[in-house]
N, C-alpha and C positions, 0 to 999 in steps of 0.2 A: 301244621308244624308251628313251633314257637322258637324264636331266636332270643336267647338271653345274652346280653352284653354286660360286662362287668369291668370297671376300671380298678383293678386290684391295687395298683400303686397308691390309690387314694383311700383305701380301706383303713378304718380305724379299729377293726377287730371287735366290734361290739357284740357280735353273735346273733343279731336280730334275724338275719337271713337263715341261719342254721335252725333257729327256733321255728321259723315259719315253714321252711321246706328242707327238712333234714336229709332227704334222699338226694338233694341236688347241691347242698352246701355243706362245708365242714370248715373247722378252724385249723390252720396249719400249726403244728407243734414247733416249727422252726422260727417263724417270725410273728405268730399270733394273729395274722391277718386271715380273713376268710378266703376260701378257695371254691371256685365253681367246679363241681365234679364233672369230668369229661369236657371241660372247657379248653379251648385251644387259643393260644396267645398270638395276636397279630398287632403290631405297633402299640404294645402296652395295654391292649384291651383283650380280655378273655371272652370268647363266645362259645356257646353250645346250642346246637339244634336239638330240640326235644319234642315230644308229642304234645299236642295242644291241651291234653287233659292235665298237664302240669301248670296250666296258666294260673288258676286260683291261688295255689300255694306260693308261686313265684311272684304273683302280683302283691301278695301280702309281704313277701320278703322285700320287694322294691319299695313298697309304701312305708315299711318299718325302718328302712335303712336311713340313719341320720345323715350320712354323707351323700345320699341321693346319687349313688354311682351304679345302680342296677337299672338296666333298660330292657323292656320287653317289646317284641314285635311279632304279631301273628302273621304268618305267611300263608 
């Protein structure tokens, strides 16, 4: 399993995560910030538990994020 954590309130909406892992990320039409698909919010941080086979694409999303607000943890 892989835990993805995302501090959405710090997102600048650059779309780098969507380009790297489009099945897990999208841009909100409401405010232009990126959204973690199936992410649940707790204390301002969105988290999703996903299969470990999504690691490579989400590692690219985290590395490409200029705000450095995506964290990954293999469980």
